[in-house]
C-alpha positions in Angstrom: -62.3 -55.4 8.5 -60.5 -52.4 7.0 -62.3 -50.5 4.3 -60.9 -49.5 0.9 -59.7 -46.1 2.1 -57.6 -47.7 4.9 -56.1 -50.1 2.4 -55.2 -47.3 0.0 -53.7 -45.3 2.9 -51.5 -48.3 3.9 -50.3 -48.7 0.3 -49.4 -45.1 0.1 -47.5 -45.2 3.4 -45.7 -48.4 2.4 -44.7 -46.8 -0.9 -43.4 -43.6 0.9 -41.5 -45.8 3.4 -40.0 -47.8 0.5 -38.9 -44.6 -1.3 -37.4 -43.2 1.9 -35.5 -46.5 2.5 -34.2 -46.5 -1.1 -33.2 -42.8 -0.9 -31.4 -43.4 2.5 -29.5 -46.4 1.1 -28.6 -44.3 -2.0 -27.2 -41.5 0.2 -25.3 -43.8 2.4 -23.9 -45.7 -0.5 -22.7 -42.5 -2.1 -21.1 -41.4 1.1 -19.3 -44.7 1.7 -18.0 -44.7 -1.9 -17.0 -41.0 -1.8 -13.4 -41.6 -2.6 -10.5 -39.4 -1.4 -8.7 -37.3 -4.0 -5.5 -37.2 -1.9 -2.4 -38.8 -3.5 0.0 -40.5 -1.2 3.5 -39.2 -1.5 6.4 -40.4 0.7 7.7 -37.7 3.0 11.2 -36.6 2.1 14.0 -36.4 4.7 14.3 -32.9 6.2 17.4 -31.2 4.8 19.8 -29.4 7.1 19.7 -25.6 6.8 22.1 -22.9 7.8 21.3 -21.8 11.3 21.7 -18.2 10.2 18.8 -18.2 7.8 16.3 -17.1 10.5 18.6 -14.2 11.3 18.5 -13.1 7.7 14.7 -13.1 7.8 14.9 -11.1 11.0 17.1 -8.5 9.2 14.6 -8.3 6.4 11.7 -7.8 8.8 13.6 -5.0 10.5 13.7 -3.0 7.2 10.7 -0.7 6.9 9.4 -1.4 3.4 6.0 0.2 4.0 3.5 0.9 1.2 1.4 3.8 2.4 -2.1 4.4 1.4 -1.2 7.8 -0.2 1.6 7.7 -2.8 2.9 11.1 -1.6 3.8 9.4 1.7 6.0 6.8 0.0 9.4 6.6 1.8 12.1 5.2 -0.6 14.7 4.8 2.2 13.4 1.5 3.4 13.3 0.1 -0.2 16.8 1.3 -0.9 18.0 -0.4 2.3 16.2 -3.6 1.3 17.9 -3.5 -2.2 21.3 -3.2 -0.5 20.4 -5.9 1.9 19.6 -8.3 -1.0 22.8 -7.5 -2.8 25.0 -8.0 0.2 23.2 -10.9 1.8 22.5 -13.0 -1.3 25.6 -12.3 -3.3 25.6 -15.9 -4.6 22.1 -15.5 -6.0 23.1 -12.2 -7.5 26.1 -13.8 -9.3 24.3 -16.9 -10.6 21.0 -15.5 -11.6 20.3 -12.7 -14.1 18.7 -9.8 -12.3 16.4 -7.1 -13.7 15.4 -4.1 -11.6 11.8 -3.0 -12.3 10.6 0.5 -11.4 13.6 0.9 -9.0 12.5 -1.4 -6.2 11.0 -4.6 -7.7 13.2 -7.4 -8.9 13.0 -10.2 -11.4 15.7 -12.9 -11.1 16.1 -15.5 -13.9 17.8 -18.8 -13.1 18.6 -20.1 -16.6 17.5 -23.8 -17.2 19.5 -26.3 -19.2 16.5 -27.4 -21.4 15.0 -24.5 -23.4 12.1 -26.8 -24.4 10.7 -26.8 -20.9 8.4 -23.9 -19.8 9.8 -21.9 -16.9 8.1 -21.4 -13.5 7.7 -18.2 -11.7 7.8 -17.8 -7.9 6.2 -14.6 -6.7 6.4 -12.7 -3.4 6.3 -9.1 -2.3 8.7 -7.0 -0.3 6.3 -4.4 1.1 4.1 -4.5 4.2 1.1 -2.4 5.2 1.6 0.6 7.6 1.1 0.0 11.3 -2.2 1.7 12.4 -1.5 4.5 15.0 -3.6 2.7 17.6 -1.3 -0.3 17.3 2.1 1.5 17.1 2.6 1.5 20.8 1.3 -2.0 21.5 4.0 -3.5 23.8 3.7 -7.0 22.2 3.5 -6.1 18.5 7.1 -5.3 17.9 6.3 -4.3 14.3 9.8 -4.0 13.0 11.9 -5.4 15.7 12.8 -8.7 14.1 13.2 -10.1 17.6 13.7 -13.8 18.1 12.4 -15.0 21.4 11.1 -18.3 22.7 11.3 -19.9 19.3 9.3 -17.1 17.6 10.4 -14.4 15.2 8.3 -11.2 15.7 7.6 -8.4 13.2 5.7 -7.1 10.2 6.1 -9.4 7.2 6.9 -12.6 9.1 3.7 -14.0 7.6 2.8 -11.4 4.9 5.1 -11.8 3.0 8.8 -11.6 3.7 8.8 -15.2 4.8 8.2 -16.1 1.1 10.8 -13.6 -0.2 13.5 -14.8 2.1 12.3 -18.4 2.0 12.7 -18.4 -1.8 16.1 -16.8 -1.7 17.3 -19.1 1.0 16.1 -22.1 -1.1 17.9 -20.7 -4.2 21.1 -20.1 -2.2 21.0 -23.6 -0.7 20.6 -25.2 -4.1 23.4 -23.1 -5.7 25.8 -24.1 -2.9 24.9 -27.7 -3.6 25.8 -27.2 -7.3 22.2 -27.7 -8.4 21.4 -26.7 -12.0 17.8 -26.5 -13.0 16.5 -28.2 -16.2 13.8 -25.6 -16.7 14.3 -21.9 -16.0 13.1 -20.5 -12.7 12.1 -16.9 -12.2 11.9 -15.2 -8.8 9.6 -12.2 -9.0 9.5 -9.8 -6.1 7.2 -6.8 -6.3 7.4 -3.8 -4.0 3.9 -2.4 -4.0 1.4 -5.3 -3.6 -0.3 -3.6 -0.6 -1.4 -0.7 -2.9 -2.3 -2.6 -6.0 0.9 -3.9 -7.5 0.9 -1.7 -10.6 4.6 -0.8 -10.4 5.7 -4.2 -9.1 3.9 -7.4 -10.0 1.9 -5.9 -12.9 5.0 -4.4 -14.4 7.0 -7.6 -14.0 4.2 -9.6 -15.6 4.1 -7.2 -18.6 7.9 -7.6 -18.9 7.5 -11.4 -19.0 4.8 -11.2 -21.6 6.8 -8.7 -23.7 9.6 -11.2 -23.8 7.3 -14.0 -25.0 7.7 -15.9 -21.7 4.7 -18.3 -21.1 5.4 -20.0 -17.7 4.3 -23.6 -16.9 2.8 -22.1 -13.7 3.1 -19.2 -11.3 3.0 -19.6 -7.6 2.5 -16.6 -5.2 1.2 -15.8 -1.8 -2.2 -17.1 -0.8 -3.9 -19.3 1.8 -1.8 -21.5 4.0 -1.9 -24.7 6.0 -4.9 -24.4 8.2 -5.3 -26.0 11.5 -8.9 -26.3 12.9 -10.2 -23.7 10.4 -12.0 -26.0 7.9 -15.3 -27.2 9.5 -15.7 -31.0 9.6 -12.0 -31.8 8.8 -9.9 -32.9 11.7 -6.5 -32.9 9.9 -4.4 -30.0 8.8 -5.6 -28.6 5.4 -3.3 -27.0 2.9 -5.5 -24.6 0.8 -4.2 -24.0 -2.7 -5.8 -20.9 -4.2 -6.8 -21.7 -7.8 -8.6 -18.3 -8.2 -9.2 -15.1 -6.4 -12.2 -12.7 -6.1 -12.1 -9.5 -8.0 -12.4 -6.1 -6.4 -14.2 -2.9 -7.3 -14.8 0.2 -5.3 -17.6 2.5 -6.2 -18.4 6.0 -4.8 -22.1 6.9 -4.8 -22.8 10.6 -4.4 -25.7 13.0 -4.5 -25.1 16.5 -5.8 -26.2 19.5 -3.6 -28.7 20.6 -6.2 -30.3 17.1 -6.2 -30.6 17.1 -2.4 -33.8 19.2 -2.3 -35.8 17.4 -4.9 -39.2 16.2 -3.6 -38.1 17.8 -0.3 -35.6 14.9 0.3 -32.2 15.5 1.8 -29.2 14.1 -0.1 -28.4 11.9 2.8 -31.9 10.4 2.6 -31.5 9.7 -1.1 -28.2 8.0 -0.5 -29.4 6.0 2.5 -32.3 4.6 0.5 -29.8 3.6 -2.3 -27.7 1.7 0.1 -30.7 0.0 1.5 -31.8 -1.0 -2.0 -28.4 -2.5 -2.7 -28.6 -4.6 0.5 -32.1 -5.7 -0.4 -30.9 -6.8 -3.9 -27.8 -8.9 -3.2 -25.9 -10.7 -5.9 -27.1 -14.3 -6.5 -25.6 -17.1 -4.5 -23.5 -19.4 -6.7 -21.2 -22.4 -6.3 -18.3 -21.5 -8.6 -15.6 -23.9 -9.9 -13.1 -23.2 -7.1 -15.7 -23.8 -4.4 -17.0 -27.0 -6.2 -13.4 -28.2 -6.3 -13.0 -27.4 -2.6 -16.1 -29.5 -1.8 -15.0 -32.4 -3.9 -11.5 -32.5 -2.4 -12.4 -31.7 1.2 -15.7 -33.6 1.3 -14.2 -37.1 1.5 -11.9 -36.1 4.4 -14.8 -34.8 6.5 -16.7 -36.3 9.4 -19.5 -38.7 8.3 -22.4 -36.2 8.8 -20.6 -33.5 6.7 -19.4 -36.1 4.2 -23.0 -37.2 3.7 -23.9 -33.8 2.3 -21.0 -33.3 -0.1 -21.0 -37.0 -1.4 -24.5 -36.3 -2.7 -23.9 -32.9 -4.1 -26.1 -33.6 -7.2 -29.1 -34.0 -5.0 -28.2 -31.7 -2.2 -26.1 -29.1 -3.9 -28.9 -26.5 -3.3 -28.2 -26.9 0.4 -24.5 -26.1 0.2 -24.9 -22.3 -0.5 -27.2 -22.1 2.4 -24.6 -23.7 4.7 -22.0 -21.2 3.5 -24.4 -18.3 4.1 -25.1 -19.4 7.6 -21.4 -19.6 8.3 -20.9 -15.9 8.6 -17.7 -15.2 6.6 -18.6 -18.3 4.5 -21.0 -16.2 2.4 -18.0 -14.5 0.7 -17.2 -17.9 -1.0 -20.6 -18.1 -2.7 -21.6 -14.5 -3.3 -20.4 -11.2 -4.7 -20.4 -9.1 -1.5 -20.6 -5.4 -0.8 -19.2 -3.5 2.1 -19.9 0.3 2.6 -16.6 1.6 3.9 -16.9 5.4 4.0 -20.2 7.4 4.3 -20.7 11.1 4.9 -21.1 14.6 3.5 -18.8 16.0 1.0 -18.1 19.1 3.1 -19.7 20.9 6.0 -22.8 23.1 5.5 -23.5 21.5 2.1 -26.6 19.4 1.4 -24.7 16.7 -0.3 -23.7 13.1 0.6 -21.5 10.3 -0.6 -20.7 6.7 0.2 -17.8 4.5 -0.8 -18.7 0.8 -1.3 -16.3 -2.1 -1.9 -17.5 -5.1 -3.9 -15.7 -8.4 -3.9 -16.7 -10.4 -7.0 -17.0 -14.1 -7.6 -15.2 -15.6 -10.6 -17.2 -14.7 -13.7 -18.5 -11.4 -12.3 -16.8 -8.4 -13.9 -16.6 -4.8 -12.7 -19.0 -3.7 -15.5 -21.5 -6.3 -14.1 -21.3 -4.8 -10.7 -21.9 -1.2 -12.0 -24.8 -2.5 -14.1 -26.5 -4.2 -11.1 -25.9 -1.2 -8.9 -27.6 1.1 -11.4 -30.5 -1.3 -11.8 -31.0 -1.8 -8.1 -30.9 1.9 -7.3 -32.8 3.1 -10.3 -32.2 6.8 -9.4 -30.7 9.3 -11.8 -29.9 11.7 -8.9 -27.1 9.4 -7.8 -23.7 9.6 -9.5 -21.6 6.4 -9.6 -17.8 6.7 -9.9 -15.6 3.6 -10.2 -12.2 3.9 -8.4 -9.0 3.3 -10.5 -7.9 0.5 -8.2 -10.0 -2.3 -9.5 -9.5 -5.9 -10.7 -11.7 -8.5 -12.4 -11.5 -12.0 -10.9 -9.4 -13.5 -13.7 -9.1 -17.1 -14.7 -9.7 -20.3 -12.6 -6.5 -22.4 -12.7 -6.7 -26.1 -13.4 -6.3 -28.8 -10.7 -5.2 -31.3 -13.4 -2.2 -29.4 -14.6 1.5 -30.1 -14.1 1.8 -27.1 -11.9 -0.9 -28.1 -9.5 0.5 -31.7 -9.3 4.0 -30.3 -8.4 2.6 -28.0 -5.7 0.4 -30.8 -4.4 3.3 -33.3 -4.3 5.7 -30.8 -2.6 3.2 -30.0 0.1 2.6 -33.6 0.9 6.4 -34.4 0.9 7.3 -31.6 3.3 4.1 -31.6 5.4 3.1 -35.3 5.3 0.2 -35.1 7.8 -1.6 -32.5 5.7 -4.3 -32.9 3.0 -4.4 -30.5 0.0 -7.6 -28.8 -1.2 -8.2 -26.2 -3.9 -9.8 -23.0 -2.8 -11.0 -19.6 -3.7 -8.9 -16.7 -2.4 -11.0 -13.9 -1.0 -8.3 -11.2 -0.8 -6.4 -9.6 -3.7 -2.9 -11.0 -4.4 -0.1 -10.2 -6.9 -1.1 -13.4 -8.7 -4.0 -11.7 -10.5 -1.5 -9.7 -12.6 0.0 -12.8 -14.1 -3.2 -14.1 -15.7 -2.4 -12.7 -19.2 1.0 -14.5 -19.3 0.1 -17.8 -17.7 -3.1 -19.9 -17.5 -2.3 -21.6 -14.2 -1.6 -19.2 -11.4 -1.6 -20.7 -7.9 -1.6 -19.1 -4.5 -0.2 -20.8 -1.4 1.8 -19.8 1.7 3.8 -22.7 3.3 3.1 -21.7 6.9 0.5 -22.9 9.4 -2.4 -20.8 10.4 -4.8 -21.6 13.3 -7.3 -19.7 15.5 -4.4 -18.4 17.6 -2.4 -16.7 14.9 -4.6 -16.0 11.9 -5.5 -12.5 13.2 -1.8 -11.7 13.3 -1.6 -11.4 9.5 -1.4 -7.6 8.9 -2.3 -7.1 12.6 -0.7 -6.8 16.0 1.7 -9.6 17.0 2.6 -10.9 13.6 5.1 -13.7 14.2 6.3 -17.0 12.9 7.8 -20.0 14.7 11.5 -20.5 13.7 10.9 -24.1 12.8 8.0 -23.2 10.5 10.2 -20.7 8.6 12.7 -23.5 8.2 10.0 -25.7 6.8 9.0 -22.9 4.4 12.6 -22.9 3.1 12.5 -26.7 2.7 9.2 -26.3 0.8 10.7 -23.9 -1.8 13.8 -26.1 -2.1 11.7 -29.2 -2.8 9.4 -27.3 -5.1 12.3 -26.2 -7.4 13.6 -29.7 -7.4 10.2 -31.1 -8.3 9.9 -28.7 -11.2 12.8 -30.4 -13.0 
């Protein structure tokens, strides 16, 4: 006959089993009732486009509008050529829209709406492309400025970043003008010329101009993430990522003066190395910010069951989500302010001094001042000088997923790309969108092209190209977007 201890043990085990069963049922129930946030829109019929539109993009790609790293190397010839190209190629747009030239090579077009009570929308893109690295200049397949069309592909710098948006928007406007379309709300086309070097003379100046004229847009849409194929773990369908925020950026230079290099018999390089190690040992906290939370809530219901199980029970399992991101390599950038030492070395030969340049990418809510404060606290060494580079940006606002603008973008994507789901996202790279935060609460980032493991590395790299049919769909996206804004 079992003794009292055995009976007690059985009761405890039974209770534990009961709790586990209840907990499991709870998890499964939440998973099965984790409802999709996708809204079903009927696909629209594909409009016929002028066959020459792809050749106009090819012409644009062939013009070398390069933003060099050093301002002294800026070559205005390419930008002058692009200005002439726009005037000659889109004469209809130039006649129908009011054009303002900003700092010589950026352009703001205003398409006047019929109803002044409606807030305008602003479509943003940039004309410039990054330089071709010397090691890639002679690559046989890269064709950086050829604008060659072959086997259904258009090759060249800017086909993805970002002349497809510039020409796509202009083609859409041209198409609608030829149809006799008149917008109800005003539409601004904002094309900056220096995004690749910060956007101060382009997008930032355009945004200031809009603000100075009292223009508060309904929403702003610029470049950002795209329609991803096989890039979102656990989701088998194409995913259109709509950027509702972007990380901030700050670059700091840490340096040790020659006179400080001999204190306590330490070399300057040793002092600096220890400082970098201390920074790596004191990372910024892991945090699920609003854009990532929105991503999980929109993508979660579309995932495979085992992945859906986690995100359907985020209240209980939310602590696991940051760990999953951290284990995913690049995924840590979505949940943490990251640091990346980019340049290390001495200031000059035969001098016992050292410096290191470190780039920080900040989560929403983390400001440049916060980064500097944490760096000082982690290092705790007065021998190290900290200089903040001029090119810096705070993360800015998080745009709403319940706004008119988001609904219009969402609807347009689903109408043009019907087999695609839409998901809010945090943009890791800097875009021109960050400059419009002071004039508009809702700034979104999306590029209407498809990216997959085969072509994602082509952005800003060797072999940048776009399928002809995908550029045509990008034009259709912008046409439908303008129509849906009315």
